[in-house]
C-alpha positions in Angstrom: 24.0 0.2 6.5 23.7 2.1 9.8 20.3 3.2 11.1 19.8 6.7 12.5 19.8 6.7 16.3 16.5 7.6 18.0 16.2 11.2 19.1 14.7 10.2 22.4 14.3 7.3 24.8 11.5 7.4 27.4 11.6 6.3 31.0 9.3 6.5 34.0 9.9 8.9 36.9 8.8 7.7 40.3 7.5 10.4 42.5 6.2 10.3 46.1 2.4 10.6 46.1 2.2 13.2 48.8 5.5 14.9 48.2 5.4 15.4 44.4 8.6 17.3 44.5 10.4 14.2 45.7 11.5 12.1 42.7 13.2 8.7 43.1 16.7 8.9 41.7 17.5 5.9 39.4 20.5 5.3 41.7 18.0 4.4 44.5 16.8 1.4 42.5 20.3 0.5 41.4 21.4 0.6 45.0 18.5 -1.6 46.2 19.2 -4.1 43.4 22.8 -4.3 44.4 21.9 -4.6 48.0 19.6 -7.5 47.2 22.5 -9.3 45.6 25.4 -8.4 47.9 23.7 -7.8 51.3 26.6 -5.4 52.0 26.0 -1.7 51.9 29.7 -0.9 51.0 29.6 -3.2 48.0 26.2 -2.0 46.9 27.1 1.6 47.2 30.2 1.0 45.0 28.1 -0.7 42.3 25.6 2.2 42.3 28.4 4.8 42.0 27.8 6.2 45.5 29.8 6.8 48.6 28.7 4.8 51.7 27.3 7.8 53.4 25.4 8.9 50.3 23.9 5.4 49.9 22.7 5.2 53.5 21.3 8.7 53.2 19.3 7.8 50.1 17.8 4.7 51.8 17.0 6.7 54.9 15.4 9.5 52.9 13.0 7.2 51.1 12.4 5.0 54.1 11.1 8.1 56.0 9.1 9.3 53.0 7.4 5.9 52.5 6.9 5.4 56.2 8.6 1.9 56.1 12.2 0.9 56.2 13.7 -0.3 52.9 16.7 -1.9 54.4 17.9 -3.2 57.7 21.4 -3.2 59.2 22.2 -6.2 61.5 25.4 -6.5 63.4 27.5 -9.4 62.0 25.0 -10.0 59.1 25.5 -6.9 56.9 22.6 -4.9 55.4 19.6 -6.6 53.7 16.4 -5.4 52.1 13.3 -5.6 54.2 10.2 -7.3 52.8 8.9 -3.9 51.9 12.1 -3.1 50.0 11.8 -6.5 48.1 8.2 -5.7 47.2 9.2 -2.3 45.9 11.8 -3.8 43.6 9.4 -6.4 42.3 6.7 -3.8 41.7 9.2 -1.6 39.8 10.3 -4.6 37.6 6.7 -5.4 36.8 5.9 -1.8 36.0 8.9 -1.6 33.6 7.9 -4.8 31.8 4.3 -3.5 31.5 5.3 -0.1 30.2 8.4 -1.0 28.0 6.4 -1.8 24.8 4.3 1.4 25.2 7.3 3.6 25.9 9.1 2.2 22.9 6.1 2.8 20.7 5.8 6.4 22.0 9.4 7.0 21.3 9.0 5.8 17.8 6.0 8.1 17.3 8.1 11.1 18.5 10.8 10.2 16.0 8.3 10.0 13.2 6.7 13.3 14.2 10.1 15.1 14.1 11.6 13.2 11.2 10.9 16.1 8.7 13.1 18.4 10.8 16.0 16.0 11.1 18.3 14.1 8.7 16.3 11.8 6.4 15.8 8.5 8.2 17.0 5.3 6.7 14.5 2.7 5.7 13.2 0.8 8.7 11.5 -2.6 8.7 8.2 -2.1 10.5 6.8 -5.1 12.3 3.6 -5.6 14.4 4.0 -8.7 16.5 2.8 -10.8 19.4 5.4 -10.6 22.2 8.2 -13.1 22.1 11.6 -13.1 23.8 13.5 -14.5 20.9 12.0 -11.9 18.6 13.7 -9.2 20.7 17.0 -11.1 20.3 16.4 -11.2 16.5 16.2 -7.4 16.5 19.5 -7.1 18.3 21.2 -9.7 16.1 19.9 -8.0 12.9 21.3 -4.7 14.0 24.7 -6.1 14.8 25.0 -8.3 11.7 23.3 -6.2 8.9 22.9 -2.8 10.4 19.2 -2.9 9.6 16.6 -1.6 12.0 13.6 -3.7 12.9 11.0 -1.6 14.6 8.7 -3.9 16.6 5.3 -2.7 17.8 3.9 -5.2 20.4 0.3 -6.2 19.8 -1.9 -9.3 19.9 -1.5 -11.9 17.2 -4.8 -11.1 15.6 -4.0 -7.3 15.5 -0.6 -8.1 14.0 -2.1 -10.1 11.1 -4.8 -7.5 10.6 -2.2 -4.8 10.4 -0.3 -6.6 7.7 -3.5 -7.3 5.7 -4.2 -3.5 5.8 -0.7 -2.7 4.7 0.2 -1.0 8.0 3.5 -2.8 8.5 6.1 -4.9 6.6 6.0 -7.9 8.8 3.5 -9.5 11.2 4.4 -12.0 14.0 1.7 -14.3 15.4 1.4 -17.8 16.9 -1.0 -20.7 16.9 -1.1 -23.9 19.0 -0.6 -27.2 17.4 -3.4 -29.8 17.2 -7.1 -29.2 17.8 -6.5 -25.9 19.6 -4.8 -24.6 16.5 -7.4 -25.8 14.1 -10.0 -23.9 16.2 -7.9 -20.8 16.5 -7.2 -20.5 12.8 -10.8 -19.4 12.3 -10.0 -16.1 13.9 -7.2 -15.4 11.4 -8.5 -16.9 8.2 -10.4 -13.8 7.0 -7.1 -11.8 7.0 -4.8 -14.3 5.3 -4.2 -14.0 1.5 -2.5 -17.2 0.0 -1.8 -15.4 -3.3 -0.4 -12.3 -1.7 1.1 -13.4 1.6 4.1 -15.6 2.4 4.3 -17.5 5.7 7.7 -18.1 7.4 8.3 -20.4 10.4 10.0 -18.4 13.1 10.1 -20.7 16.1 8.3 -23.6 17.9 7.8 -23.0 21.6 6.1 -24.5 24.6 3.2 -22.8 26.4 1.8 -23.8 29.8 0.7 -22.6 33.2 3.2 -20.3 35.0 2.9 -21.0 38.7 4.8 -20.3 41.9 7.9 -22.4 42.5 6.9 -25.9 43.4 3.3 -25.4 42.1 1.8 -25.2 45.7 -1.8 -25.4 44.4 -0.9 -28.4 42.2 -2.5 -26.8 39.1 -2.4 -29.2 36.1 -5.5 -28.2 34.2 -8.1 -25.5 33.7 -10.4 -27.3 36.1 -7.7 -27.1 38.8 -7.8 -23.3 38.4 -11.5 -23.3 39.1 -11.3 -26.0 41.9 -8.6 -24.2 43.8 -10.0 -20.7 43.1 -6.5 -19.7 42.0 -6.0 -16.1 41.0 -5.5 -16.0 37.2 -3.5 -13.4 35.3 -4.6 -13.2 31.6 -3.0 -11.9 28.4 -4.7 -9.0 26.6 -7.7 -9.6 24.4 -6.8 -10.6 20.9 -3.4 -12.1 21.9 -2.7 -15.6 20.7 -2.3 -16.8 24.2 -5.7 -15.3 25.3 -7.3 -16.9 22.3 -5.7 -20.3 23.2 -6.8 -20.0 26.8 -10.4 -19.3 25.8 -10.4 -22.4 23.5 -9.0 -24.5 26.4 -11.9 -23.3 28.5 -14.4 -24.1 25.7 -12.9 -27.6 25.2 -13.1 -28.3 29.0 -16.6 -26.9 29.3 -15.7 -24.1 31.7 -17.3 -20.7 31.7 -14.7 -18.0 31.8 -16.7 -16.2 34.5 -15.6 -19.0 36.9 -11.9 -18.0 36.5 -10.9 -15.6 39.3 -9.0 -12.7 37.7 -9.9 -13.5 34.1 -10.3 -9.8 33.4 -6.8 -8.9 34.7 -4.6 -8.6 31.7 -0.9 -8.2 30.9 0.8 -7.4 27.6 3.8 -9.7 27.7 4.7 -13.2 28.8 7.4 -11.6 31.0 4.8 -9.5 32.8 2.6 -12.5 33.4 5.6 -14.4 34.9 6.5 -11.4 37.0 3.0 -11.1 38.4 3.1 -14.7 39.5 6.6 -14.4 40.9 5.6 -11.3 43.0 2.5 -13.0 44.4 0.1 -10.9 42.4 -1.5 -14.0 40.9 -1.3 -17.7 41.3 -1.3 -18.8 37.7 -1.1 -17.5 34.2 -0.7 -19.0 30.7 2.6 -18.2 29.1 5.8 -19.5 27.5 8.3 -21.7 29.4 11.3 -19.4 29.1 9.5 -16.6 30.9 9.0 -18.8 33.9 12.5 -20.2 33.7 14.1 -16.8 33.8 12.4 -16.0 37.1 13.0 -19.5 38.5 9.3 -20.2 39.2 7.1 -23.2 38.3 5.9 -24.2 34.8 3.3 -26.8 33.8 3.5 -27.5 30.0 0.1 -27.5 28.2 0.8 -27.4 24.5 3.3 -26.7 21.8 2.8 -23.9 19.4 4.4 -22.3 16.3 5.3 -18.7 16.0 5.1 -17.4 12.4 6.2 -14.4 10.4 3.8 -13.1 7.7 4.7 -10.7 4.9 3.8 -9.8 1.4 5.4 -12.0 -1.3 6.6 -9.0 -3.3 8.6 -7.8 -0.2 10.8 -10.9 -0.4 12.8 -9.1 -3.1 13.8 -6.3 -0.7 17.4 -6.4 0.6 16.4 -5.6 4.2 13.8 -8.4 4.3 16.4 -10.8 3.0 18.7 -9.7 5.8 16.1 -10.8 8.3 15.8 -14.3 6.7 19.6 -14.6 6.6 19.8 -13.7 10.3 17.0 -16.1 11.3 18.9 -18.9 9.5 22.2 -18.0 11.0 24.2 -20.0 13.5 24.2 -17.1 16.0 20.4 -17.0 16.0 20.0 -20.8 16.5 22.5 -20.7 19.3 20.6 -17.9 20.9 17.3 -19.8 20.6 18.7 -23.1 22.0 19.8 -21.2 25.1 16.2 -20.3 25.9 14.2 -23.1 27.5 11.1 -24.2 25.6 12.3 -23.1 22.2 12.9 -25.2 19.1 14.7 -23.4 16.2 15.3 -26.4 14.0 12.8 -25.0 11.3 13.5 -21.3 11.8 13.4 -19.5 8.5 11.6 -22.2 6.6 8.9 -21.2 4.2 5.4 -22.5 4.9 2.6 -23.0 2.3 -0.3 -20.7 3.4 -2.9 -22.8 1.6 -2.0 -25.9 3.6 -1.7 -23.8 6.8 -5.3 -22.4 6.4 -6.8 -25.8 5.5 
């Protein structure tokens, strides 16, 4: 079964603040990325599909518009990005990670609004889920193996479970810490869980901890260290499983959230938290290990947690839902999971008893 391709994909256009008619061509960022890697303008221009003169002209145009050089030529050393050019690329990456879930959701809404004027769409598995990198890999594997389309709307864990309970989606993805933190966190979810109606499936076990700069320069090992060092914290959005877990850590350690510098600063994904720390926008955030590993920055493990999928029991008879279970239990999925640091896929696809889970 092949899914109908989306009518639109959405992207962000960068425009100069004072010269609104001046838009940053995507080739500018492609050129800067290539220059960061090669430090040779000739090689970078080729990668970006530009001639040498076009490439330097593009850099010169935007350097003049922004009032600061983006790149610097040095005799015998090639061409390298300036500190400002590096910061521009980091800011763009962070913006893309922040906006990607919202743009995907907006594109989906456009498709739905125009569906009645186009060919009848094939059945799509709708999912509301907390952000997870392996979940995105599942979506790609599912499409490649079964041709099924998994439409993922990123939301907090609590919002995901609530959406399923109100029949607003086919699947919910949420996570809870193991141990005492999990026992405390389950209280938030219990009102929305229906043991006779819902089925719980183990998706993955993963490690959460403090994402810090490379080498952990502030030596942050606990919540009290965040307060003691006055480290700038970057939080996840309210209602996310990670934000709930952090609040419970503060309660356990007797720390008022008002003492956390930056507590109100929120991001919607683990990748965005890691990117904020990597770019110097914050000193520490709570997130999954693989997000820190991908950016080669520091990570201090705090607890293990389990990520679950929740669905109605009667949906298990659906062919498309069975294709998800088959994919999760596949060798390809397990190999993908093992390649990500901080992930354990040994129980992926196992059914869990909701009564025991709640108790």
